[in-house]
N, C-alpha and C positions, 0 to 999 in steps of 0.2 A: 506778597504773590508773586510767583515766578512767571515771567512772560516768555512764552514758547517762541520759537523761531517760526518763520513764514516762508512758504514756497509760492512763487508766482507761477500760475498755470498758463497753457497754451491759449486760453480764452481771455485772459487778462485778470481772472479772479485770483485772489490770493487765500491760501489754505493753511491753517496752522500746522507745522510741521509734526507736533505731537499731539495725538487725540486719545480719547479713551474708547476701547472697544467694549461691547456688551454682549458678546457671543456667550451662550450658555448661562446667562443670568436671568432668572424667572422674572416675569412681568412685576410680581410683587415685591421684588427685592431690588429691581433696577432703578426705581424712583430715587431711592436713597443714594445710590451710586452716583446717579447723574448730579444730584444735589451735591453730594461731596466733591465730585470732580470739579464743578463750577466754583465751589467755595475755595478749593486750593489752586484754582488759576487756570484749569482746562477751559478751552474755547472751541473746541472740536469734539463732537460726539458721533460715533459711528454705530449704526443699528441696520436692521434688515427686516423685510417681511418675514423671512424664514426663521428669525430668531424668536418670533412670537412674543416680543416685549416692546413693541413701538408705542403702545398705550402707556405703558409705565415710564417710558422715556419722555413722552409727551407731558404726563403728569409731573415728572421731575423738572422739566423746563418751566412749566407753569409755576410750581412751587418755589423754585429758585428765582423767578421773576424774569426769565429769559425766553419766553413763548412768544412775545410781541414787543412792538415799540423799539425804542433805542436799543434796549439790551439785546433784543433778538438779532440785530444787525452785528452784535459783537460775537455771535456763536456761529460756528460752521456745523450744519447738521446734515449727515448723510444717511440715506437709507437705499435699500436695494430690492429690486423687483423679485417676486418668487418665480423661479423657473417654469413652473406650471401655469404662470400667467403671461408667459411671452406671447406676443402677438399684438397687433395694432389695437384692436378694440379692447382686448382684455387689460393691455397696459392703462389704458385711460380709466377704465373701470377700478382697476387696482390701486392707481394713484389716488383716486377720490377717497378710497377707504384708508389708505395710509396716511394722508394728510390730516384727516379726521382724527385718526388715533393719535397722531403726533401733536394735535392741538396747536398747530401753527399755521401761517398763511403760505409759507413756502419752504422747500428744502434747498440747501446749498448744492447738494450734488445727489443725483439719482444714478443708480448704477446697475447694469446687467450682472446678475449675481454669478452665473456661469455660462460658458459659451454654448454648451451643448451642441457640439458639432455633429452628433448623430441625429439631431433634430433641430436643425438650424433655423431660427427666426430672428436672429438679430438685426436683420435689415428692416423688418416690419417694426420691431421695437424701437430701432432707432428713428423711425418715422414718427411715432407716437412721442418718443422722448423729445425730439426736435420741436413738435408742437407745444409740449409742455413748457419747454425753454422759451419759445417765442411768446408764449402767454404770461411769463414771468413767475411762474410757480416753481420752476426749477432754474437754478443759476448755471450749473455746470453738469456735463454728461461724462459718465465714466463707465468702466467695465471692471469686472473682476476676473482673474484666472485666465485671461485670454493669452494664448501663445503667440508668436510671431505669425504663424499660418492664420490664426483666427483674426488677427490684427489686419493682415493683407486682406483677408476676404471681406472684412467689414468695410475697409476703405475702399475697395473695388466697387462695393454696391452702394455706399452712401457718400463717398467723396470727402470724408472727414475722419480724422482720428479722434479717439476720446482724449480727454484732458488728463485722465488718471487711469492707470491699470493697477488694481489691487491684486497682489499675488502673495502666496506662501514665500516668505523670505527670511532667512535667519543664518547665522554663521555657518551651520552644517548643511544649508541648502540656498546657495546664492543665486541660482538661476541667471548666470552671468549672459547666456545668450539672450534671454528675455529682456534682461536690464539694458543691455547694449542696444538691442533693437528700439526699445522705448527712448533711450537718450537721443538715438539718430533721428527719431521722428517727433521729438519734443513732447513726449507723453511722460508725465511724472509717474514714478513708481512709489506705490504705497504697499508697505509690508504688513500682512496680518500674521499671527504667530511669530513676532519677531525674536522670541527666545525659544522657538520650537515647543511651545507650551511647557517650558520650564526645562526640557531635556537638555538645552544648550548651556544651561548654567553650570554643567559639569564637563562639558566637551573640552574645555581648555586645560583641564587638569590644573596642576600647581601654578603653571604660567599665567592662566587667566586670574587665579587668585591673587598672584603676586602683582599683577597689574592693578587690581582692585585696591589692593593695600596701599601700594604706592600712592594712589590718588584719593586715599581715605574714602573709598566708594564702595558699593557693592557690586558684585558680579553683573547683576541685572543692569545697573546703571552703566557699566563698562560696555556691555553689548548694545544697549540703546544709544550710547555715545557714538558707537562704531556705525550704526545705522545713520545717525544725523550727520556724521562726518561725510558719508556717501551721498547725502542729499536725499535720502529716502524719507518718505512721510511715514510714520509709524502709529499704531493704534494698540499700545500694550493694554491689557485688561488687568484689573483687580477690583475685588469688592471691598478692599480695606483702604480707608481714608489715608493712613499713613503711608501705604505702598503706593497710592495713586501720587501722593506728593513726592516720594522718593523717585518714581518714574520720571515725573515731570522735571525734576532737578538735575536729570541727566543731560539737559541743555546746557549746563554750566561746566560740563566735564569735557575736556579737550585732550585727545590722545595723540601721541607722537607717531611718527611715521612707522617705526618699529613695532609699536603696539598694534597699529593698524594692520600691518603685514602679518602679524601672527594670527590675528583673528581671520584675515583673508585665507590663511592657510588651512583653516578648519573645515573648508568646503568639502562636501561630499555629494553624490548623486541621490541621496536618500531623502525622500519626502517624510514629513510628519503627518500630512494630510491627505487630501484626495487628488486623483489625477483628472485634470480638466478634460481630457479626451474621453473619459468615460463616465464622469459623474454629473448628476443633477440634484440640485438641493430643492426638492419640491416645496 
């Protein structure tokens, strides 16, 4: 089994740097993915209420023997609040439902999924999140898709920065301004769509293929190794056990400065996903 790298967060908790994402995996299918991921060595699972598969994730944890007891402490489990359930009272109701679906006693990280600046309620959400943390059913508080203006606004209202900001981040969309802001404020950066949903596998042309050949690796492993070199937490997705293992093995791949610089040069201003200024994941 490959042991993943770890990142220490600003609250003192430690998160495995490589996790498995389960976006767009049906509830009926995600149980097997979670079991396979744990079997090949993952100790970090990332889901969300909006994915509609928390129950299947919970079943996977139970069937793998990691929903409770000593093994539960070896797993980092993240879930996220539905944007439509933002608000103090609705957060507490939502969490009760989510923790029941996940079939465990606590989650390691609870996250605001989108900042919804056009309907801002992150301050009241954070109040409820803090209560859940104080009661021990949530260990770490995080946000997704927050831009620097959103993080400034949240800090001004609650006096605290999140431990993690999960954003779209990949070679052709590196969000350097957001990443720099997070580094200055000791907020760990977590990348979703770390390969632009597969689009970045061809972005580097022959040079990226040559780098992969040099390391006897796949292009996907090269891109994931680039993320790890940057200190980014990543949650690549796959429904195939062999690919899950392959992604995890990227932690054993070390790129040189020239190779890192080439992947850095692939940056563009083009998103693969949604704009946080306008989007809500209901």
